[in-house]
C-alpha positions as CSV (number, residue, x, y, z in Angstrom):
1,M,42.3,130.9,131.1
2,P,44.9,128.8,129.9
3,I,45.7,129.0,126.3
4,S,48.1,126.7,124.4
5,P,48.7,128.3,121.1
6,S,50.2,125.3,119.5
7,S,47.4,122.9,120.6
8,S,45.6,123.1,117.3
9,A,49.0,121.9,115.4
10,Q,49.3,119.1,118.2
11,A,45.7,118.1,117.8
12,A,46.2,117.6,114.0
13,R,49.4,115.9,114.3
14,E,47.6,113.6,116.9
15,N,44.6,112.9,114.6
16,V,46.9,111.8,111.5
17,A,48.9,109.7,114.2
18,R,45.9,107.9,115.5
19,Q,44.4,107.1,112.1
20,L,48.0,105.3,111.2
21,R,47.9,103.6,114.8
22,N,44.2,102.3,113.6
23,L,45.4,101.1,110.4
24,R,48.2,98.9,112.0
25,R,45.7,97.9,114.7
26,N,42.9,97.1,112.0
27,A,45.4,95.1,110.1
28,G,46.4,92.9,113.1
29,L,50.5,94.1,113.0
30,T,52.3,94.7,116.3
31,V,54.7,97.8,116.2
32,A,57.5,95.5,115.3
33,E,55.9,93.9,112.3
34,L,54.7,97.1,110.9
35,A,58.2,98.2,111.1
36,D,59.5,95.4,109.5
37,A,57.3,95.6,106.5
38,C,58.3,99.2,106.1
39,G,61.9,98.7,106.6
40,W,62.7,100.8,109.6
41,H,63.3,100.6,113.3
42,H,60.1,99.8,115.6
43,A,61.2,102.8,117.6
44,K,60.2,105.0,114.4
45,T,56.6,103.1,114.5
46,S,56.0,104.5,117.9
47,R,57.3,107.9,117.7
48,I,54.8,108.3,114.8
49,E,52.1,106.9,116.4
50,N,52.6,109.0,119.5
51,A,52.8,112.1,117.2
52,R,56.2,113.0,118.3
53,T,57.5,112.4,114.8
54,P,55.5,113.5,111.6
55,P,55.4,110.9,108.9
56,S,56.6,112.0,105.7
57,P,55.0,111.4,102.5
58,T,56.9,108.1,101.7
59,D,56.2,106.7,105.4
60,I,52.6,107.4,104.8
61,R,52.9,105.5,101.4
62,L,54.9,102.3,103.2
63,W,52.7,102.2,105.9
64,C,49.4,102.1,103.9
65,R,51.0,99.7,101.9
66,A,52.0,97.4,104.6
67,T,48.2,97.7,106.1
68,D,46.8,97.2,102.8
69,A,45.2,100.6,102.8
70,T,46.6,102.3,99.9
71,D,43.3,104.1,98.9
72,R,44.0,105.9,102.2
73,V,47.2,107.8,101.0
74,P,46.0,110.7,99.2
75,D,43.9,111.8,102.3
76,L,46.3,111.1,105.2
77,I,49.5,112.8,103.1
78,D,47.1,115.9,103.0
79,A,45.9,115.4,106.7
80,S,49.6,115.4,107.6
81,Q,50.8,118.3,105.5
82,Q,48.0,120.7,106.6
83,A,48.9,119.7,110.3
84,E,52.6,120.4,110.0
85,S,51.6,124.1,108.1
86,L,49.8,125.2,111.3
87,Y,53.0,125.4,112.8
88,R,55.8,127.1,111.2
89,E,59.3,127.5,112.3
90,W,60.3,130.9,112.2
91,R,64.0,130.0,110.9
92,Q,62.2,127.9,107.7
93,R,59.9,130.6,107.1
94,V,63.0,133.5,106.9
95,R,65.3,131.5,104.9
96,T,64.5,133.1,101.8
97,G,64.9,136.4,103.5
98,L,62.6,138.7,105.6
99,A,61.5,140.8,103.0
100,K,59.8,137.9,100.9
101,L,58.3,137.1,104.5
102,Q,56.6,140.4,104.6
103,D,55.4,140.0,101.0
104,S,54.0,136.9,101.8
105,Y,51.3,138.1,104.1
106,V,49.8,140.9,101.7
107,G,47.0,138.7,100.5
108,R,45.9,137.5,103.8
109,Y,45.6,141.4,105.1
110,Q,43.7,142.1,102.0
111,A,41.2,139.4,102.1
112,T,40.7,140.1,105.8
113,R,38.0,142.4,106.6
114,L,38.1,142.7,110.4
115,L,41.7,142.3,112.1
116,R,42.2,142.5,115.6
117,V,45.8,142.5,116.7
118,Y,47.4,142.4,120.4
119,S,50.9,143.2,120.9
120,P,52.3,143.5,124.3
121,V,56.0,144.1,123.5
122,V,56.1,146.0,120.0
123,V,54.1,148.4,117.8
124,P,51.8,146.3,115.5
125,G,53.3,145.7,112.2
126,L,50.6,147.9,110.3
127,L,51.5,151.1,112.6
128,Q,55.3,150.6,112.4
129,T,57.5,153.3,110.3
130,Q,60.8,152.1,108.6
131,G,62.9,153.1,111.0
132,Y,61.4,151.1,114.0
133,A,60.6,148.3,111.5
134,Q,64.2,147.8,110.2
135,A,65.9,148.2,114.0
136,L,62.8,145.4,114.8
137,L,63.9,142.8,111.8
138,S,67.5,143.4,112.1
139,S,67.3,141.9,115.5
140,S,65.0,139.2,114.5
141,A,67.7,138.5,111.7
142,R,70.4,138.2,114.0
143,L,68.2,135.7,116.5
144,H,67.6,133.7,114.0
145,D,71.0,133.9,112.5
146,V,69.5,134.6,108.7
147,P,70.7,137.1,106.2
148,D,70.1,140.5,107.4
149,D,68.0,142.4,104.6
150,A,66.1,144.3,107.5
151,A,66.2,147.6,105.1
152,E,64.3,145.9,102.4
153,A,62.1,144.2,104.7
154,A,61.1,147.2,106.2
155,A,60.2,149.0,103.2
156,A,58.1,145.8,102.4
157,R,56.4,145.9,105.8
158,V,55.6,149.7,105.5
159,R,54.2,149.1,101.8
160,R,52.3,146.3,103.1
161,S,50.6,148.5,105.9
162,Q,49.0,150.8,103.1
163,V,46.4,148.3,103.2
164,I,45.5,150.0,106.2
165,H,44.1,152.8,103.8
166,E,42.1,151.0,101.7
167,P,38.3,150.9,102.1
168,G,36.2,148.0,103.3
169,H,38.8,146.8,106.4
170,R,38.7,147.7,109.9
171,Y,41.2,147.4,112.5
172,V,41.2,147.1,116.1
173,L,44.6,147.5,117.4
174,L,45.8,147.1,121.1
175,I,49.1,147.6,122.8
176,E,50.5,147.5,126.3
177,E,51.8,150.9,127.8
178,A,55.1,149.4,127.8
179,V,55.6,148.9,124.1
180,L,55.9,153.0,124.0
181,R,58.9,152.5,126.4
182,Y,61.0,149.6,124.7
183,Q,63.4,151.5,122.5
184,L,64.1,149.8,119.2
185,G,66.4,151.8,117.2
186,D,68.0,155.4,118.0
187,A,65.9,157.7,119.8
188,E,65.3,159.6,116.7
189,A,63.7,156.4,115.0
190,M,61.4,156.0,118.2
191,A,60.5,159.3,118.4
192,A,59.3,158.9,114.6
193,Q,57.5,155.9,115.5
194,L,55.7,157.4,118.4
195,G,54.8,160.5,116.6
196,H,53.2,158.1,113.6
197,L,51.1,156.7,116.2
198,L,49.5,159.9,117.2
199,T,47.9,160.2,113.8
200,A,47.8,156.7,112.7
201,G,45.5,155.8,115.8
202,A,43.2,158.7,114.7
203,L,42.3,157.0,111.3
204,P,38.7,156.2,111.1
205,Q,39.0,152.8,110.2
206,V,41.2,152.3,112.9
207,S,40.4,151.6,116.7
208,F,43.8,152.0,118.3
209,G,43.8,151.2,122.3
210,I,46.7,151.4,124.8
211,I,46.0,149.3,128.2
212,P,47.7,151.6,130.9
213,T,50.3,150.1,132.8
214,A,48.7,151.4,136.0
215,T,45.4,149.5,135.2
216,R,44.3,148.5,138.2
217,E,43.1,145.0,138.9
218,R,43.5,143.7,135.5
219,V,40.6,141.4,134.4
220,I,43.4,139.4,132.3
221,W,47.3,139.3,132.4
222,P,49.5,140.3,129.1
223,R,49.3,137.5,126.6
224,E,51.5,136.2,123.7
225,T,51.3,138.3,120.8
226,F,48.4,137.4,118.4
227,N,46.5,138.5,115.3
228,V,42.7,137.5,114.9
229,F,41.7,137.7,110.8
230,D,38.0,138.1,110.4
231,E,36.6,135.1,112.9
232,T,38.4,132.2,110.8
233,L,42.2,132.4,111.7
234,V,44.3,133.5,114.8
235,S,47.9,133.5,114.2
236,V,50.2,133.3,117.3
237,E,53.9,134.8,117.3
238,L,56.2,132.8,119.3
239,V,59.9,133.1,120.0
240,S,60.4,130.3,117.5
241,A,57.5,129.6,115.4
242,E,54.2,131.3,114.1
243,V,51.2,129.2,115.2
244,N,48.1,129.5,112.8
245,I,44.9,128.2,114.9
246,T,41.8,127.3,113.0
247,Q,39.7,125.4,115.4
248,P,36.7,127.5,116.0
249,S,36.6,126.6,119.9
250,E,40.3,128.3,120.1
251,I,39.5,131.3,117.9
252,A,36.6,131.6,120.4
253,L,38.6,131.7,123.6
254,Y,41.2,134.0,121.8
255,L,37.8,136.5,120.8
256,K,37.3,136.3,124.6
257,V,40.6,137.2,125.7
258,F,40.8,139.9,123.0
259,E,37.5,141.6,124.4
260,R,39.0,141.2,128.1
261,L,42.2,143.3,127.0
262,R,40.3,145.9,125.1
263,S,38.0,146.5,128.0
264,M,41.2,147.8,130.0
265,A,42.4,150.1,127.1
266,V,42.1,153.7,126.5
267,Y,41.6,155.7,123.5
268,G,41.3,158.8,121.8
269,A,42.5,161.9,124.0
270,E,43.9,159.6,127.1
271,A,45.6,157.5,124.5
272,R,47.7,160.2,122.8
273,S,48.6,161.5,126.3
274,L,50.2,158.4,127.1
275,I,52.0,158.7,123.8
276,V,53.0,162.3,124.4
277,R,54.7,161.1,127.6
278,A,56.6,158.4,126.2
279,I,58.0,160.9,123.4
280,D,58.9,163.3,126.1
281,A,60.7,160.5,128.1
282,L,62.9,160.1,125.0
283,G,64.5,163.4,126.2
C-alpha cells in the first residue's frame, strides 16, 4: 500500500502548471513566444509548465498579461501559494527559532477534537518530557544548522502539551516498541521520559498503544511519522520537510493505515510492561 506524502503538494503544483499551460495554448503562443513576452528564457517556461519550478506572483502576472488573461491573476496566485504551503521545508520553518515553531502549532491542537498520531522513532510530542524534548530539539537544530534554542523550545513544547488535559479532546497515540529503546539525552532524562509514559498513557482521554517488536506477521510495516487532525488534515514529518495533506482520498488512506497499525498495538498492562522493561534496560 504505497503512500507518497508529498503527492498532495505535487498534485496542487501540477494543477497550477496545467492552468498556465492551457492559457498559453489558448492564446496561440509557443513556449518561446511566451518566454519572449515575459522577458525570460524559454527553459523557465518549460520548468513552470512541468511543475518543476513554482511560479512567483510576478511570474503569474506576466504570464497572464502575455496571454490576455489578467482576470485569472488573483485565483492563480492564490492556488500557487496554497500549493507551496502544503510542502514546507523544515529549514524555512525553523529559521525564526525552534521555540516559535512549537508555539505555532498550539492553535491547530486546540481546534482538533480527535488527534491520531503514529510515531515509529520518537515519543509523540504531546507526551514528551522537558529533558527528552530538549535532547531531541537540540539534535534537530544541529541537523538543520539553525540556532539552538532547544531549552526554550522544549519548554514551549511542554506548555503546548497541556492541551492534552483540556476537555473536549481525544488522543489516539501509537508508537513502535523501538521508541522505548532509542535513547535521547542521558539515562536520567530517558528514565524520566519512560516514567512519564506510565502515567500519561493512563489518562482517560488518551489511548496509548505500543506495537511490540515481536509482533508476528505484521499486517503493515512501519511507516513515516504522521498526525491526523480530525479527518481534515494529515501532517507527515519527513527529514527535510513537513507535508500537509488535505486531499480526502489520501486522508482516507492514512486513516486506513492507522487502523491497521492500531490493530497490532498493545495497551494498558501489556504496554506498561514493555515500558518497565525498557526502564530496567537503562541499568
